[in-house]
N, C-alpha and C positions, 0 to 999 in steps of 0.2 A: 893174633886172635887164636884162641884154642876152642874147639868145639868137639864134643863127643857125639857120635852118631851111632845108632843101633841099626844094623842090617840084618835082614833074614839070612839064614845060613847059606843059602844058594848064592846070594850077592856077595857075602863075606868071602866065600870060596873063590869067586870070580875075581875079586880084588886081589886076593893072595896069589892066584895064578898069574895075574898080570905083573905083580912085583917079582914072583919067582921066575918069570920069563926073562927078566933082565931089562925089559923095556922102561920100567919105572923103578925109581929108587925107593919109593915108600907108598904105603896106602894113601897117604895124603895127595901124592902126585896123581895117582889113579883117580881119586875123587875130584880133583881140580880139573883134570882133563875131561872127565865125564860131564862136569858141569859146563865146561866150555862148549863141548859138543852139543849138550842139551840147549844151551842158549842159542847156538848157531841154528839148530833144528827149529827152535821156536821162531826165530827171526825169519827163516825160510817159510814156515807155515804162515806167519802173519803176512808176509809179502804175497804169497800165493793167494791167500784169502782176500786181500785187498785187490788183486788183479781179477780174481773171480767175480768179486763184487762190481767192479768197474765193467767187466764184460756183461754181466746181468743188466746193469743200467743202461748200456748201449743197447742190448736186446729189447729192453722194455721201451726205450726211446724209439727204436725202429718200429715196434708194434703200434705205439701211439701215433707215429707219423705215417702209419699204413704202408710201410716199406716191406712188409712181411706177407708172403702169400700162404696159401693153403699147403699143408704138408702132404707130399705125394710119396708114401712109403714104398709103393711099387717102383717108382722111378729111382728112388734111392737104392733099392735092391738091385735093379738092373745096373745102375752105374757101378756099384760095388762088385758085381759079378763080372762086369766087363774089365774092371781094373785087375781083378784076380787073375782073369784069363791072360791079359797082357803081361802081368808080372810073371806068370808061369812060363811064358815063351822065352 
């Protein structure tokens, strides 16, 4: 398959730099690698989003089942400060 792609000058220069570095034999190789990395990034993002949604659902289920108490910000700060002091020792 042949495909012509227009890139902004900045991206074109980056592709040329990668080829000139010797890491890639052609601009096509650079673009193929970039697409593989982009797809891997998207898969990771999708996986993380699914995990976040599952965590939210667990949290909502805890609220509905009344397993969640009132938020005590002062207690959280105290615990954090204690941990910082212990870590500094």
